[in-house]
matplotlib code that plots the C-alpha trace (Angstrom):
import matplotlib.pyplot as plt

x = [67.0, 65.2, 61.5, 62.0, 65.8, 64.3, 64.2, 66.1, 67.1, 65.1, 61.3, 59.2, 58.6, 55.6, 53.0, 52.8, 50.2, 52.9, 52.0, 54.3, 55.5, 53.6, 50.7, 50.1, 50.6, 48.2, 45.5, 45.7, 45.3, 42.4, 41.2, 41.0, 40.2, 36.7, 36.4, 35.9, 39.3, 39.9, 37.0, 37.1, 39.0, 40.9, 44.9, 46.7, 49.4, 52.6, 55.1, 57.2, 54.8, 52.9, 56.2, 56.6, 53.5, 54.0, 57.9, 58.6, 60.7, 59.3, 60.1, 57.8, 54.9, 55.2, 54.5, 51.4, 50.4, 51.3, 48.4, 45.8, 46.7, 46.7, 42.9, 42.1, 41.3, 44.0, 45.4, 48.6, 49.2, 52.7, 54.3, 50.3, 50.3, 48.3, 44.6, 41.6, 39.8, 36.1, 34.5, 32.2, 33.2, 32.3, 36.0, 36.7, 33.4, 33.7, 36.9, 35.7, 32.2, 30.5, 31.2, 28.4, 29.7, 27.5, 27.7, 30.7, 32.8, 31.9, 31.7, 29.6, 27.2, 24.1, 21.9, 19.4, 16.3, 13.2, 12.6, 10.2, 9.7, 11.1, 9.7, 10.5, 10.2, 10.8, 13.9, 13.8, 15.1, 18.4, 18.7, 19.1, 21.8, 23.5, 23.4, 24.3, 21.1, 18.7, 15.8, 13.4, 15.3, 14.0, 15.4, 15.3, 13.8, 14.8, 14.2, 14.9, 15.0, 18.7, 19.3, 22.3, 23.1, 22.2, 18.6, 19.0, 17.6, 18.6, 16.3, 17.9, 16.5, 18.5, 18.7, 20.2, 19.9, 17.6, 19.5, 23.0, 21.1, 18.8, 16.3, 17.4, 14.2, 14.4, 18.1, 17.6, 15.0, 17.0, 20.4, 18.8, 22.4, 24.1, 26.6, 25.5, 28.3, 29.4, 25.7, 26.6, 29.9, 28.9, 25.4, 25.8, 29.5, 29.1, 32.2, 31.9, 35.2, 35.0, 32.0, 31.2, 29.4, 26.7, 26.3, 22.8, 20.7, 16.8, 13.5, 11.9, 8.6, 5.3, 6.9, 10.2, 9.5, 6.8, 9.8, 12.6, 10.4, 10.9, 8.9, 8.1, 10.5, 12.9, 16.1, 17.5, 21.0, 20.9, 23.9, 23.6, 25.9, 26.9, 28.9, 31.4, 32.7, 35.4, 36.4, 33.9, 30.7, 28.3, 26.0, 24.1, 22.4, 21.9, 20.3, 20.7, 18.4, 19.4, 18.5, 21.1, 21.1, 22.5, 24.9, 27.6, 29.6, 33.0, 35.8, 39.8, 41.3, 43.1, 47.1, 48.6, 51.1, 54.5]
y = [-54.7, -56.8, -56.3, -56.3, -56.0, -57.1, -60.8, -63.3, -66.8, -68.7, -67.1, -69.1, -68.3, -66.4, -68.9, -69.5, -66.4, -64.4, -62.3, -60.6, -62.1, -59.2, -59.9, -63.1, -62.5, -59.4, -61.4, -64.3, -61.5, -59.9, -63.7, -63.8, -60.3, -61.9, -64.4, -62.5, -63.7, -60.0, -57.8, -53.8, -52.4, -56.0, -55.6, -57.7, -60.2, -58.2, -58.0, -60.4, -62.5, -62.3, -62.8, -66.0, -67.5, -66.6, -67.7, -64.0, -61.2, -58.2, -56.3, -58.3, -58.5, -55.0, -54.1, -56.2, -54.4, -50.8, -52.2, -52.6, -49.3, -47.3, -49.0, -47.7, -51.5, -51.2, -48.4, -48.6, -47.0, -45.9, -48.0, -49.8, -52.0, -52.5, -52.7, -53.7, -50.3, -49.6, -48.7, -46.6, -44.3, -41.0, -39.9, -43.2, -43.1, -39.3, -39.6, -42.5, -43.3, -39.4, -37.0, -34.9, -30.9, -27.9, -24.4, -23.2, -26.1, -28.0, -31.6, -33.3, -36.5, -36.0, -37.4, -40.1, -37.8, -40.2, -43.9, -43.9, -47.3, -50.8, -53.7, -57.3, -58.0, -59.9, -58.4, -56.1, -57.2, -53.9, -55.1, -59.0, -58.1, -54.8, -57.4, -60.6, -62.5, -64.4, -62.7, -64.4, -63.7, -61.2, -58.7, -55.8, -52.0, -49.3, -46.0, -42.7, -39.4, -37.6, -34.3, -31.9, -29.0, -26.5, -27.3, -30.0, -32.7, -36.5, -39.4, -42.3, -46.0, -48.8, -52.5, -55.5, -59.2, -60.6, -63.6, -61.5, -59.0, -61.3, -59.2, -56.2, -54.4, -54.8, -54.1, -50.8, -49.7, -50.1, -47.8, -46.2, -45.3, -42.7, -44.7, -47.6, -49.6, -49.3, -50.8, -53.9, -54.7, -54.8, -56.4, -58.8, -59.1, -57.8, -55.6, -52.7, -52.3, -51.0, -48.8, -47.8, -44.6, -43.4, -39.6, -38.3, -35.7, -36.3, -34.5, -34.6, -37.1, -35.8, -37.6, -36.7, -33.5, -33.5, -35.2, -32.9, -30.1, -29.0, -28.2, -31.2, -31.3, -29.6, -30.8, -33.3, -34.8, -38.6, -41.1, -44.9, -46.5, -50.5, -51.1, -54.3, -56.7, -59.0, -60.6, -58.3, -59.5, -56.7, -56.6, -53.0, -51.3, -47.4, -44.7, -41.2, -37.8, -34.5, -30.8, -30.1, -26.7, -27.2, -29.7, -30.8, -34.2, -33.9, -36.6, -36.4, -38.4, -41.6, -41.7, -43.8, -45.9, -45.9]
z = [-48.9, -46.6, -45.8, -41.6, -40.7, -37.4, -38.3, -37.0, -38.9, -36.8, -38.0, -40.5, -43.5, -44.9, -47.0, -50.3, -50.7, -50.4, -47.8, -45.2, -42.2, -40.4, -42.4, -41.6, -37.8, -38.0, -39.8, -37.6, -34.6, -36.3, -36.4, -32.6, -32.1, -34.4, -31.8, -28.9, -27.7, -26.4, -26.1, -25.7, -23.5, -22.5, -23.0, -24.5, -23.6, -24.1, -27.2, -26.3, -25.2, -28.5, -30.3, -28.6, -29.2, -33.0, -33.1, -35.1, -33.4, -31.7, -34.8, -37.1, -33.9, -33.6, -37.6, -37.1, -33.9, -35.5, -38.5, -35.9, -34.1, -37.6, -38.1, -34.3, -33.8, -30.9, -28.5, -27.2, -23.8, -22.6, -19.5, -19.6, -22.8, -26.0, -25.2, -27.6, -28.1, -28.5, -32.3, -30.4, -28.8, -29.2, -30.5, -32.6, -33.7, -34.7, -36.8, -38.1, -39.5, -39.0, -41.8, -41.5, -40.5, -39.7, -41.4, -39.1, -39.9, -36.7, -36.5, -33.7, -33.2, -33.2, -29.6, -29.4, -29.8, -30.0, -31.2, -33.8, -34.6, -34.7, -36.6, -37.8, -41.1, -44.3, -46.2, -49.2, -52.4, -52.0, -48.4, -48.8, -51.7, -49.2, -45.8, -48.6, -46.6, -48.7, -49.8, -47.0, -44.3, -41.5, -40.8, -37.7, -38.9, -36.5, -37.0, -34.7, -34.9, -33.8, -33.0, -33.4, -30.8, -33.0, -32.9, -36.8, -36.8, -38.9, -39.7, -39.8, -40.6, -39.9, -41.1, -39.3, -39.7, -37.1, -36.5, -35.0, -32.8, -30.5, -27.9, -30.0, -29.1, -24.8, -24.9, -27.3, -25.3, -22.1, -23.4, -26.3, -27.3, -29.1, -30.4, -31.8, -32.5, -29.3, -28.4, -31.1, -29.4, -25.8, -26.6, -29.6, -30.3, -33.6, -33.8, -37.0, -38.8, -41.9, -43.5, -47.1, -47.9, -50.6, -50.6, -52.6, -52.9, -52.6, -52.0, -48.6, -48.4, -46.7, -43.5, -43.6, -44.4, -41.0, -38.8, -39.7, -39.8, -43.2, -46.6, -48.5, -51.1, -49.8, -50.8, -48.3, -47.7, -48.0, -46.7, -47.0, -45.2, -45.3, -42.4, -42.3, -39.5, -39.3, -42.8, -44.6, -43.4, -43.8, -40.8, -40.7, -43.6, -42.3, -44.4, -43.1, -44.1, -43.3, -44.9, -47.0, -45.9, -42.6, -43.4, -45.9, -46.5, -45.7, -45.4, -46.0, -48.3, -46.6, -45.9, -49.0, -48.3, -50.7]

ax = plt.figure().add_subplot(projection="3d")
ax.plot(x, y, z, "-o")
ax.set_aspect("equal")
plt.show()
């Protein structure tokens, strides 16, 4: 059976890497998105126009677009076209990047309660490894306190490569964004496409206990997340802490394609 029944005889063959033709188109669309040819909220050319650009059938082009829609990079709007989706919007951020639930099973994005500190310094060894940067590179360390609607608190430490985020301090203090990924995309043209998280349990330090209104030594849920942009480039290391009695970590298994 042919992979794409809509392919016509004039379509170019896939390269020697043996990628399917729609994957070749998909990957090139990703390159164009990474280069900033289309920004969040922009509409893409019509499927017919893109199919002509790539010299493929509309069926092949549509399959490539479908993949990017499934990855929440693009959004199809009936009768309007296909648009670049902001990765920082509340619905997308909650669905893709936030996996904590309250005692009642509710899921929410905690608000930006207080900016604790911003420092520019040399990176630590583990930070250099996570961010794939040189050991003497300069990073930005931002610490903030976030709040839930039930009064619960979350402490966050965010580590960024300084070279990717010029004038970070000024722009952050002006915006105090809840959705940092949307802020990165809008202000620095840095898009977060995926994350890898590690979850563990730790005991609250004296400082953490003071900030989170709990006892020193209380059980905390610790989430360590590395965020990646296009081509798997790491752009952010984030560590978050909250009381484990108040929150649970919940994530659904991804669909398996057969």
